[in-house]
Biopython code that builds the backbone (N, CA, C, O; Angstrom):
import numpy as np
from Bio.PDB.StructureBuilder import StructureBuilder

atoms = [
    (1, "MET", "N", (18.388, -12.729, 2.273)),
    (1, "MET", "CA", (17.695, -11.538, 2.595)),
    (1, "MET", "C", (18.385, -11.157, 3.376)),
    (1, "MET", "O", (18.627, -12.267, 3.851)),
    (2, "ALA", "N", (18.813, -10.667, 3.819)),
    (2, "ALA", "CA", (18.853, -9.918, 5.419)),
    (2, "ALA", "C", (17.571, -9.363, 5.939)),
    (2, "ALA", "O", (16.588, -8.896, 5.363)),
    (3, "LYS", "N", (17.904, -9.575, 7.360)),
    (3, "LYS", "CA", (16.557, -9.734, 8.296)),
    (3, "LYS", "C", (16.425, -8.184, 8.191)),
    (3, "LYS", "O", (17.331, -7.356, 8.103)),
    (4, "GLU", "N", (14.895, -7.967, 8.226)),
    (4, "GLU", "CA", (15.027, -5.860, 8.600)),
    (4, "GLU", "C", (14.013, -5.865, 9.571)),
    (4, "GLU", "O", (13.528, -4.799, 9.950)),
    (5, "LEU", "N", (13.605, -7.049, 10.057)),
    (5, "LEU", "CA", (12.406, -6.831, 11.480)),
    (5, "LEU", "C", (13.171, -6.953, 12.467)),
    (5, "LEU", "O", (14.043, -7.819, 12.389)),
    (6, "PRO", "N", (13.069, -6.062, 13.785)),
    (6, "PRO", "CA", (13.463, -6.995, 15.224)),
    (6, "PRO", "C", (12.702, -7.561, 15.696)),
    (6, "PRO", "O", (11.508, -7.378, 15.931)),
    (7, "ILE", "N", (14.043, -9.040, 16.033)),
    (7, "ILE", "CA", (13.791, -9.285, 16.531)),
    (7, "ILE", "C", (12.562, -9.571, 17.910)),
    (7, "ILE", "O", (11.820, -10.553, 17.904)),
    (8, "ALA", "N", (12.549, -8.463, 19.075)),
    (8, "ALA", "CA", (12.569, -8.491, 20.142)),
    (8, "ALA", "C", (10.469, -8.208, 19.740)),
    (8, "ALA", "O", (9.625, -8.957, 20.232)),
    (9, "PRO", "N", (10.242, -7.456, 19.149)),
    (9, "PRO", "CA", (8.590, -7.278, 18.564)),
    (9, "PRO", "C", (7.936, -8.172, 18.209)),
    (9, "PRO", "O", (6.889, -8.397, 18.816)),
    (10, "VAL", "N", (8.289, -8.911, 17.212)),
    (10, "VAL", "CA", (8.045, -10.191, 16.420)),
    (10, "VAL", "C", (8.036, -10.784, 17.455)),
    (10, "VAL", "O", (6.941, -10.611, 17.990)),
    (11, "LYS", "N", (9.158, -11.867, 18.477)),
    (11, "LYS", "CA", (9.613, -12.308, 18.908)),
    (11, "LYS", "C", (7.555, -12.279, 20.215)),
    (11, "LYS", "O", (6.659, -13.123, 20.200)),
    (12, "ARG", "N", (7.683, -10.383, 21.424)),
    (12, "ARG", "CA", (6.188, -10.941, 21.418)),
    (12, "ARG", "C", (5.275, -11.128, 20.760)),
    (12, "ARG", "O", (4.352, -11.792, 21.230)),
    (13, "LEU", "N", (5.213, -10.740, 19.758)),
    (13, "LEU", "CA", (3.553, -11.506, 18.799)),
    (13, "LEU", "C", (3.282, -12.791, 19.282)),
    (13, "LEU", "O", (2.437, -13.262, 20.043)),
    (14, "LEU", "N", (4.679, -13.449, 18.328)),
    (14, "LEU", "CA", (4.778, -14.735, 18.503)),
    (14, "LEU", "C", (4.319, -15.359, 19.968)),
    (14, "LEU", "O", (3.471, -16.251, 19.989)),
    (15, "LYS", "N", (4.852, -14.906, 21.077)),
    (15, "LYS", "CA", (4.660, -15.765, 21.819)),
    (15, "LYS", "C", (3.063, -15.955, 22.462)),
    (15, "LYS", "O", (2.375, -16.897, 22.855)),
    (16, "LYS", "N", (2.915, -14.466, 22.316)),
    (16, "LYS", "CA", (1.488, -13.908, 22.549)),
    (16, "LYS", "C", (0.954, -14.758, 21.266)),
    (16, "LYS", "O", (1.419, -15.874, 21.498)),
    (17, "ALA", "N", (0.490, -14.816, 20.477)),
    (17, "ALA", "CA", (-0.204, -15.375, 19.864)),
    (17, "ALA", "C", (-0.344, -16.854, 19.489)),
    (17, "ALA", "O", (-1.025, -17.379, 18.608)),
    (18, "THR", "N", (0.864, -17.622, 20.811)),
    (18, "THR", "CA", (0.847, -18.933, 20.816)),
    (18, "THR", "C", (0.990, -18.766, 22.399)),
    (18, "THR", "O", (2.081, -19.047, 22.894)),
    (19, "ASN", "N", (-0.402, -18.175, 23.501)),
    (19, "ASN", "CA", (-0.811, -18.342, 24.712)),
    (19, "ASN", "C", (0.447, -18.464, 25.590)),
    (19, "ASN", "O", (0.422, -19.295, 26.498)),
    (20, "ASP", "N", (1.866, -17.491, 25.346)),
    (20, "ASP", "CA", (3.390, -16.797, 25.448)),
    (20, "ASP", "C", (4.043, -18.366, 25.758)),
    (20, "ASP", "O", (4.789, -18.409, 26.737)),
    (21, "LYS", "N", (3.901, -19.206, 25.269)),
    (21, "LYS", "CA", (4.556, -20.323, 25.431)),
    (21, "LYS", "C", (5.638, -20.187, 24.652)),
    (21, "LYS", "O", (5.518, -20.203, 23.427)),
    (22, "ARG", "N", (6.776, -20.043, 25.227)),
    (22, "ARG", "CA", (8.282, -20.674, 25.409)),
    (22, "ARG", "C", (8.073, -20.828, 24.048)),
    (22, "ARG", "O", (7.156, -21.571, 23.698)),
    (23, "VAL", "N", (9.367, -19.756, 22.453)),
    (23, "VAL", "CA", (9.542, -19.760, 21.537)),
    (23, "VAL", "C", (10.943, -19.526, 20.893)),
    (23, "VAL", "O", (10.957, -18.326, 20.617)),
    (24, "SER", "N", (12.013, -20.031, 20.556)),
    (24, "SER", "CA", (13.152, -20.165, 20.682)),
    (24, "SER", "C", (13.900, -19.073, 18.750)),
    (24, "SER", "O", (13.671, -18.818, 17.567)),
    (25, "ASP", "N", (14.804, -18.906, 19.889)),
    (25, "ASP", "CA", (15.562, -17.872, 19.000)),
    (25, "ASP", "C", (15.724, -18.124, 17.555)),
    (25, "ASP", "O", (15.855, -17.209, 16.742)),
    (26, "ALA", "N", (15.707, -20.069, 17.075)),
    (26, "ALA", "CA", (15.668, -19.990, 15.438)),
    (26, "ALA", "C", (14.073, -20.736, 15.334)),
    (26, "ALA", "O", (13.829, -21.806, 14.777)),
    (27, "ALA", "N", (13.109, -19.853, 16.027)),
    (27, "ALA", "CA", (12.104, -19.984, 15.507)),
    (27, "ALA", "C", (11.492, -18.321, 14.974)),
    (27, "ALA", "O", (10.907, -17.959, 13.954)),
    (28, "VAL", "N", (11.911, -17.658, 16.086)),
    (28, "VAL", "CA", (11.538, -16.583, 15.489)),
    (28, "VAL", "C", (12.181, -16.503, 14.192)),
    (28, "VAL", "O", (11.379, -16.528, 13.259)),
    (29, "ASP", "N", (13.435, -16.411, 13.864)),
    (29, "ASP", "CA", (13.800, -16.124, 12.823)),
    (29, "ASP", "C", (13.580, -17.060, 11.879)),
    (29, "ASP", "O", (14.396, -16.981, 10.961)),
    (30, "ALA", "N", (12.561, -18.153, 11.732)),
    (30, "ALA", "CA", (12.089, -18.156, 10.598)),
    (30, "ALA", "C", (11.245, -17.230, 10.260)),
    (30, "ALA", "O", (11.345, -16.498, 9.276)),
    (31, "PHE", "N", (10.090, -17.231, 11.342)),
    (31, "PHE", "CA", (8.679, -16.126, 11.736)),
    (31, "PHE", "C", (9.574, -15.072, 10.916)),
    (31, "PHE", "O", (9.095, -14.422, 9.987)),
    (32, "ILE", "N", (10.643, -14.977, 11.248)),
    (32, "ILE", "CA", (10.618, -13.292, 10.599)),
    (32, "ILE", "C", (11.303, -13.988, 9.364)),
    (32, "ILE", "O", (12.109, -13.069, 9.215)),
    (33, "GLU", "N", (11.571, -14.690, 8.557)),
    (33, "GLU", "CA", (12.186, -15.045, 7.534)),
    (33, "GLU", "C", (10.541, -15.408, 6.702)),
    (33, "GLU", "O", (10.250, -14.932, 5.604)),
    (34, "TYR", "N", (9.855, -16.100, 7.305)),
    (34, "TYR", "CA", (8.212, -16.119, 5.941)),
    (34, "TYR", "C", (7.686, -14.763, 5.582)),
    (34, "TYR", "O", (7.123, -14.499, 4.519)),
    (35, "ILE", "N", (8.075, -13.373, 7.216)),
    (35, "ILE", "CA", (6.726, -12.663, 7.490)),
    (35, "ILE", "C", (7.412, -12.153, 6.225)),
    (35, "ILE", "O", (6.818, -12.227, 5.150)),
    (36, "GLU", "N", (9.116, -11.439, 6.345)),
    (36, "GLU", "CA", (9.295, -11.413, 5.336)),
    (36, "GLU", "C", (9.178, -11.567, 3.712)),
    (36, "GLU", "O", (8.917, -10.913, 2.703)),
    (37, "LYS", "N", (9.523, -12.787, 4.117)),
    (37, "LYS", "CA", (9.038, -13.266, 2.242)),
    (37, "LYS", "C", (7.746, -12.620, 1.901)),
    (37, "LYS", "O", (7.599, -12.044, 0.823)),
    (38, "PHE", "N", (6.503, -12.728, 3.080)),
    (38, "PHE", "CA", (5.139, -12.556, 2.742)),
    (38, "PHE", "C", (4.866, -11.323, 2.285)),
    (38, "PHE", "O", (4.101, -11.266, 1.322)),
    (39, "ILE", "N", (5.473, -9.897, 2.913)),
    (39, "ILE", "CA", (5.685, -9.119, 2.833)),
    (39, "ILE", "C", (6.274, -8.294, 1.320)),
    (39, "ILE", "O", (6.073, -7.128, 0.981)),
    (40, "MET", "N", (6.744, -8.948, 0.887)),
    (40, "MET", "CA", (7.753, -8.514, -0.211)),
    (40, "MET", "C", (6.580, -8.970, -1.194)),
    (40, "MET", "O", (6.323, -8.176, -2.099)),
    (41, "ASN", "N", (5.890, -10.066, -1.135)),
    (41, "ASN", "CA", (4.990, -11.369, -2.477)),
    (41, "ASN", "C", (3.613, -10.376, -2.387)),
    (41, "ASN", "O", (2.973, -9.937, -3.342)),
    (42, "VAL", "N", (3.299, -10.108, -0.597)),
    (42, "VAL", "CA", (2.198, -8.364, -1.263)),
    (42, "VAL", "C", (2.853, -6.993, -1.392)),
    (42, "VAL", "O", (1.977, -6.149, -1.581)),
    (43, "GLY", "N", (3.808, -6.582, -1.365)),
    (43, "GLY", "CA", (4.771, -5.599, -2.111)),
    (43, "GLY", "C", (4.322, -5.559, -4.059)),
    (43, "GLY", "O", (3.686, -4.965, -4.929)),
    (44, "ASP", "N", (5.309, -6.778, -3.751)),
    (44, "ASP", "CA", (5.366, -6.992, -5.203)),
    (44, "ASP", "C", (3.945, -7.060, -5.542)),
    (44, "ASP", "O", (3.908, -6.449, -6.609)),
    (45, "GLU", "N", (2.556, -7.500, -5.229)),
    (45, "GLU", "CA", (1.335, -6.873, -6.359)),
    (45, "GLU", "C", (0.950, -5.761, -5.929)),
    (45, "GLU", "O", (0.050, -5.180, -6.535)),
    (46, "ILE", "N", (1.644, -5.085, -4.566)),
    (46, "ILE", "CA", (0.619, -3.792, -4.551)),
    (46, "ILE", "C", (1.345, -3.062, -5.363)),
    (46, "ILE", "O", (0.727, -2.078, -5.768)),
    (47, "ASN", "N", (2.844, -3.199, -5.916)),
    (47, "ASN", "CA", (3.237, -2.346, -7.404)),
    (47, "ASN", "C", (2.288, -2.924, -8.552)),
    (47, "ASN", "O", (1.550, -2.147, -9.158)),
    (48, "ASP", "N", (2.309, -4.438, -8.884)),
    (48, "ASP", "CA", (2.150, -4.270, -9.952)),
    (48, "ASP", "C", (0.554, -3.334, -9.746)),
    (48, "ASP", "O", (0.777, -2.476, -10.599)),
    (49, "LEU", "N", (-0.380, -3.090, -9.371)),
    (49, "LEU", "CA", (-1.849, -2.345, -8.784)),
    (49, "LEU", "C", (-1.321, -1.452, -9.472)),
    (49, "LEU", "O", (-1.635, -1.191, -10.634)),
    (50, "VAL", "N", (-0.058, -0.633, -8.499)),
    (50, "VAL", "CA", (0.079, 0.822, -8.614)),
    (50, "VAL", "C", (0.277, 0.802, -10.272)),
    (50, "VAL", "O", (-0.778, 0.731, -10.903)),
    (51, "GLU", "N", (1.248, 0.846, -10.880)),
    (51, "GLU", "CA", (1.959, 0.972, -12.001)),
    (51, "GLU", "C", (0.534, 0.513, -12.698)),
    (51, "GLU", "O", (-0.155, 1.503, -12.946)),
    (52, "TYR", "N", (0.060, -0.442, -12.987)),
    (52, "TYR", "CA", (-1.663, -0.766, -13.591)),
    (52, "TYR", "C", (-2.151, 0.595, -13.449)),
    (52, "TYR", "O", (-2.239, 1.160, -14.540)),
    (53, "ASN", "N", (-2.507, 1.326, -12.417)),
    (53, "ASN", "CA", (-3.264, 2.446, -12.431)),
    (53, "ASN", "C", (-2.380, 3.717, -12.257)),
    (53, "ASN", "O", (-2.798, 4.727, -11.692)),
    (54, "HIS", "N", (-0.918, 3.577, -12.869)),
    (54, "HIS", "CA", (-0.389, 5.185, -13.288)),
    (54, "HIS", "C", (-0.191, 6.397, -11.785)),
    (54, "HIS", "O", (-0.066, 7.617, -11.678)),
    (55, "LYS", "N", (-0.260, 5.162, -10.771)),
    (55, "LYS", "CA", (-0.014, 6.356, -9.975)),
    (55, "LYS", "C", (1.213, 5.884, -9.327)),
    (55, "LYS", "O", (1.629, 4.728, -9.260)),
    (56, "LYS", "N", (1.865, 7.247, -8.737)),
    (56, "LYS", "CA", (3.362, 7.494, -7.830)),
    (56, "LYS", "C", (2.820, 6.867, -6.724)),
    (56, "LYS", "O", (3.292, 5.736, -6.600)),
    (57, "THR", "N", (2.137, 7.112, -6.004)),
    (57, "THR", "CA", (1.886, 6.479, -4.502)),
    (57, "THR", "C", (1.301, 5.443, -3.925)),
    (57, "THR", "O", (0.181, 5.288, -4.411)),
    (58, "VAL", "N", (1.699, 4.200, -2.626)),
    (58, "VAL", "CA", (0.364, 3.858, -2.606)),
    (58, "VAL", "C", (0.242, 3.890, -1.839)),
    (58, "VAL", "O", (1.052, 3.712, -0.930)),
    (59, "THR", "N", (-1.953, 4.390, -1.752)),
    (59, "THR", "CA", (-2.411, 4.290, -0.289)),
    (59, "THR", "C", (-3.084, 3.382, 0.617)),
    (59, "THR", "O", (-2.193, 2.862, 1.289)),
    (60, "LYS", "N", (-4.242, 2.921, 0.979)),
    (60, "LYS", "CA", (-4.390, 2.318, 2.029)),
    (60, "LYS", "C", (-5.485, 1.248, 1.213)),
    (60, "LYS", "O", (-5.749, 0.063, 1.420)),
    (61, "ASP", "N", (-5.849, 1.954, 0.483)),
    (61, "ASP", "CA", (-7.221, 1.231, -0.513)),
    (61, "ASP", "C", (-6.164, 0.452, -1.115)),
    (61, "ASP", "O", (-6.415, -0.752, -1.149)),
    (62, "ASP", "N", (-4.615, 0.937, -1.788)),
    (62, "ASP", "CA", (-4.470, 0.048, -2.665)),
    (62, "ASP", "C", (-3.241, -1.423, -1.997)),
    (62, "ASP", "O", (-2.775, -2.298, -2.726)),
    (63, "ILE", "N", (-3.043, -1.321, -0.840)),
    (63, "ILE", "CA", (-3.337, -2.371, -0.433)),
    (63, "ILE", "C", (-4.422, -3.298, 0.606)),
    (63, "ILE", "O", (-4.245, -4.422, 1.077)),
    (64, "ILE", "N", (-5.544, -2.405, 0.750)),
    (64, "ILE", "CA", (-6.702, -3.073, 1.607)),
    (64, "ILE", "C", (-7.051, -3.888, 0.676)),
    (64, "ILE", "O", (-7.459, -5.001, 1.010)),
    (65, "PHE", "N", (-6.951, -3.419, -1.134)),
    (65, "PHE", "CA", (-7.713, -4.072, -1.929)),
    (65, "PHE", "C", (-7.008, -5.349, -2.751)),
    (65, "PHE", "O", (-7.518, -6.408, -3.117)),
    (66, "VAL", "N", (-5.319, -4.728, -2.939)),
    (66, "VAL", "CA", (-4.744, -6.393, -2.549)),
    (66, "VAL", "C", (-4.630, -7.347, -1.504)),
    (66, "VAL", "O", (-4.355, -8.452, -1.973)),
    (67, "MET", "N", (-4.737, -7.345, -0.265)),
    (67, "MET", "CA", (-4.802, -7.978, 0.618)),
    (67, "MET", "C", (-6.357, -8.654, 0.872)),
    (67, "MET", "O", (-6.338, -9.647, 1.599)),
    (68, "GLU", "N", (-7.745, -8.219, 0.342)),
    (68, "GLU", "CA", (-8.813, -8.827, 0.574)),
    (68, "GLU", "C", (-8.980, -9.795, -0.516)),
    (68, "GLU", "O", (-9.749, -10.755, -0.561)),
    (69, "ARG", "N", (-7.933, -9.289, -1.592)),
    (69, "ARG", "CA", (-8.496, -10.781, -2.839)),
    (69, "ARG", "C", (-8.368, -11.835, -3.344)),
    (69, "ARG", "O", (-9.197, -12.234, -4.161)),
]
sb = StructureBuilder()
sb.init_structure("model")
sb.init_model(0)
sb.init_chain("A")
sb.init_seg("    ")
for serial, (resi, resn, name, xyz) in enumerate(atoms, 1):
    if name == "N":
        sb.init_residue(resn, " ", resi, " ")
    sb.init_atom(name, np.array(xyz, "f"), 0.0, 1.0, " ", f" {name:<3s}", serial, name[0])
structure = sb.get_structure()
């Protein structure tokens, strides 16, 4: 799967989350891959919910509902 998330902002967030530790490029790539898989999995669940409810638009409430179960 091609990486969709930009490297620099993800690296900044990862550094911030680790109290400004150095983060290797390989670590950022692995983290991006994991985040993208997570987003796709959550997206699949959101899609199932929206289709079940016969909706065409994903709302903030749909995302919150899926994330809080």
